[in-house]
C-alpha positions in Angstrom: -13.7 -11.4 -16.7 -10.8 -13.0 -15.1 -8.5 -11.7 -17.4 -10.2 -7.6 -17.2 -8.0 -6.8 -14.6 -6.0 -4.0 -15.7 -3.5 -4.3 -13.1 -2.5 -8.3 -13.1 -0.4 -10.2 -15.5 -2.0 -12.3 -18.3 -1.5 -16.3 -18.0 2.1 -17.6 -18.7 3.0 -18.3 -22.5 0.5 -15.7 -23.6 2.8 -14.0 -27.3 0.7 -10.8 -27.4 3.5 -8.3 -25.9 0.9 -5.2 -26.1 -1.1 -7.2 -23.3 1.0 -9.2 -21.4 0.1 -7.0 -17.9 -3.0 -4.9 -18.8 -7.2 -5.6 -20.1 -7.7 -5.4 -23.9 -9.4 -3.1 -25.6 -12.2 -5.2 -25.5 -12.8 -4.0 -21.9 -16.2 -2.2 -22.0 -18.8 -1.1 -20.1 -22.3 0.0 -21.1 -24.3 3.0 -19.0 -22.2 4.8 -16.8 -20.9 7.1 -19.5 -21.1 10.4 -17.2 -19.8 8.9 -14.1 -17.3 7.5 -15.9 -15.8 10.1 -17.5 -16.3 12.6 -14.2 -14.4 10.0 -12.5 -11.4 9.8 -15.2 -11.3 13.7 -15.2 -10.9 13.8 -11.2 -8.2 11.1 -11.5 -5.9 12.8 -14.3 -6.3 16.4 -12.4 -4.6 14.1 -9.2 -2.2 12.4 -11.0 -0.9 16.1 -12.7 -1.6 17.9 -9.7 0.4 15.6 -7.7 -2.6 15.4 -5.1 -3.6 12.9 -2.4 -7.2 11.5 -2.6 -9.4 9.3 -1.6 -12.0 7.9 -4.2 -15.0 6.3 -2.9 -17.3 3.9 -5.7 -20.2 3.1 -3.7 -23.2 0.8 -5.0 -25.0 -2.4 -4.1 -24.4 -5.6 -4.5 -23.3 -6.7 -8.4 -24.0 -3.3 -9.5 -20.6 -3.2 -11.3 -18.4 -1.4 -9.1 -15.6 -3.5 -9.6 -16.0 -3.6 -13.4 -16.3 0.3 -13.6 -13.0 0.7 -11.3 -11.2 -1.8 -14.6 -12.8 0.3 -17.1 -11.2 3.6 -15.2 -8.0 2.5 -14.6 -7.3 0.9 -18.2 -8.1 4.0 -19.6 -6.4 6.0 -17.0 -3.2 3.8 -17.9 -3.9 3.9 -21.5 -3.4 7.7 -21.5 -0.7 7.7 -19.3 1.6 5.0 -20.9 4.3 6.5 -18.4 2.5 4.9 -15.6 1.4 2.0 -17.6 5.3 0.9 -18.0 6.4 1.4 -14.8 3.4 -0.3 -13.4 4.6 -3.6 -15.4 8.1 -3.6 -13.3 9.4 -5.9 -10.2 7.9 -2.5 -8.8 4.4 -2.0 -9.1 2.2 1.0 -8.7 -1.5 -0.4 -8.8 -2.5 -2.5 -5.7 -5.5 -4.2 -5.5 -7.2 -6.0 -2.3 -10.2 -7.2 -1.1 -11.7 -8.1 2.5 -13.8 -11.2 2.5 -15.9 -12.5 5.4 -13.5 -14.7 6.8 -10.9 -11.6 6.6 -12.6 -8.5 8.0 -11.9 -9.6 11.2 -8.1 -9.6 10.8 -6.0 -6.4 11.7 -5.6 -3.9 9.1 -8.0 -6.3 7.3 -8.7 -3.7 3.9 -5.0 -3.1 3.6 -3.4 -6.3 4.8 -2.5 -7.6 1.1 -1.1 -4.1 0.0 1.5 -3.5 2.7 2.4 -7.3 2.9 3.3 -7.0 -0.8 5.3 -3.7 -0.1 6.8 -5.0 2.8 8.0 -8.4 0.7 9.3 -6.3 -2.1 11.1 -3.8 0.5 12.4 -6.7 2.5 14.1 -8.5 -1.0 15.5 -5.0 -2.3 16.9 -3.9 1.2 18.9 -6.6 2.8 22.0 -4.4 3.9 22.4 -3.7 7.3 24.3 -0.3 8.4 25.0 1.7 11.8 22.3 3.9 12.4 21.7 6.5 15.9 18.0 7.2 17.1 17.3 9.5 20.5 14.8 8.4 22.6 14.0 10.9 25.7 17.7 12.2 25.7 19.3 9.4 25.7 21.2 8.0 22.5 20.9 4.2 21.2 23.0 2.9 18.2 21.4 -0.2 15.9 22.9 -2.0 12.9 19.6 -2.4 11.4 18.3 -2.6 7.6 15.8 0.0 5.7 12.8 -1.8 7.5 14.3 -2.1 10.7 15.2 1.9 10.5 11.8 2.2 9.9 10.4 0.9 12.7 12.7 2.7 14.9 11.8 5.9 13.5 7.9 4.6 13.8 8.3 4.8 17.9 6.5 1.3 16.9 9.0 -1.3 18.7 6.8 -1.7 21.8 4.0 -2.9 19.1 6.1 -5.0 16.9 4.1 -8.2 17.8 1.1 -6.2 16.2 3.3 -5.7 13.2 4.3 -9.2 13.0 0.9 -10.0 13.0 -0.3 -8.1 10.5 2.7 -8.9 7.8 2.8 -12.5 9.1 6.7 -11.8 9.5 9.6 -11.5 12.0 10.7 -7.5 12.2 13.6 -8.5 14.5 15.2 -9.9 12.0 15.7 -6.4 10.2 17.9 -5.2 12.9 20.6 -6.9 15.5 20.0 -7.4 18.8 20.6 -4.2 21.5 20.1 -4.9 25.0 20.1 -1.4 26.5 17.1 -0.2 24.0 15.3 -3.7 24.4 15.2 -3.2 28.5 14.1 0.1 28.2 11.2 -0.7 25.2 9.1 -3.7 26.6 7.2 -5.0 23.5 3.4 -5.2 24.4 2.1 -8.3 24.3 -1.1 -9.3 21.9 -4.5 -8.7 23.6 -7.3 -11.9 22.7 -8.6 -11.9 19.6 -12.2 -13.1 18.1 -11.5 -14.8 15.3 -15.0 -14.7 13.9 -17.1 -11.5 15.1 -14.5 -9.0 16.5 -11.0 -7.6 15.1 -7.9 -6.9 17.0 -8.1 -4.2 19.0 -5.5 -1.6 19.2 -6.3 0.0 21.9 -5.1 3.5 21.7 -1.8 2.5 19.7 -3.1 3.1 16.2 -1.0 6.0 15.6 2.3 3.9 16.2 1.3 1.2 14.0 0.1 3.8 11.2 3.6 5.7 11.6 5.2 2.2 10.9 3.1 1.8 7.3 2.6 5.0 6.5 6.8 5.2 6.6 7.0 2.0 4.9 4.6 3.3 2.2 6.9 6.1 2.0 9.9 4.3 1.5 8.4 2.2 -1.0 7.8 5.2 -3.2 11.1 6.4 -3.1 12.3 3.1 -4.2 9.8 3.2 -6.9 11.1 6.2 -8.4 14.9 6.2 -7.7 14.2 2.9 -9.8 14.3 4.8 -12.8 17.8 5.5 -13.1 19.5 8.3 -14.6 19.0 10.3 -18.0 15.0 9.8 -18.3 13.3 12.5 -19.2 9.2 11.8 -17.6 6.7 14.7 -17.7 6.1 13.3 -14.0 8.6 11.5 -12.1 7.1 11.0 -8.8 5.0 8.5 -9.8 1.6 7.8 -8.2 0.7 5.0 -5.8 -2.6 3.5 -6.7 -4.5 1.6 -3.8 -7.7 0.0 -4.7 -9.8 -1.7 -2.1 -12.5 -3.9 -3.0 -16.0 -4.7 -0.6 -14.5 -2.8 2.3 -18.1 -1.9 4.0 -16.7 -3.0 7.2 -13.2 -1.7 7.7 -11.5 -1.9 11.4 -10.6 0.9 13.9 -6.9 1.6 13.0 -8.1 2.2 8.9 -9.3 6.1 9.2 -5.9 6.8 10.9 -4.3 5.3 8.1 -6.2 6.8 5.6 -5.3 10.6 7.3 -1.7 9.7 7.9 -1.5 8.6 4.0 -3.5 11.7 2.5 -1.1 14.0 4.5 1.9 13.3 2.7 2.6 15.9 0.7 5.6 14.7 -1.1 3.7 11.5 -2.3 0.8 11.0 -4.6 -1.6 9.0 -3.2 -5.1 7.7 -5.2 -7.1 5.4 -2.7 -9.9 3.7 -4.5 -12.6 2.1 -2.2 -15.5 -0.2 -3.3 
């Protein structure tokens, strides 16, 4: 089963070019034929109509949810070879993460691995800093920042940078130069205590600000994905989807609902979120 993951690479040294990134055709599933066909039809319509949807796959432990999704995605990628080819580049379209008993208390737990991967790619791809102006409460500020720094400023989440740093295990301040006037007017909130064993970090009503940052981060990544296609390519669908697979997410923290709502209400991007 370990190689039956359509969005993962196979071991180094494998010579079979056709199977370098996706599961082999030997990936099969006994039963669930009607469910697979129905879900596949929904997935195709979501993609072809550039819609944003959440798909929930529910079942008891060991019922085959993960295998069902692997088969579903393999079949989807086999039909839509443009998505399959694009997913094999350094800007993947499919992201998968899972929740463990030791990680459910982490802030943004079900999304943490995915948004960190997207952040790492953007960080490496957009290092050039530039002048950027933004007005807050009638006061104009000028920043010297890169793309990630601009996302932080535009999302009005500077005051909650400690939360974002914890989620991404990063130092977002590196993405913009110091601005004393701005920093004096916008105080950074301290992180409240956390119980690493029982309770996740509390967001205390700032969910919107946190989700604004990550929504804009994902949007910027999607723009990077499509712009990386270059000139002169004739694709039937130029607006490539982003597919997020979240496994074992029976317990999610309070900010997740806000992020789902934010993502599925972005009209210009096709998001497909599969929750197990």
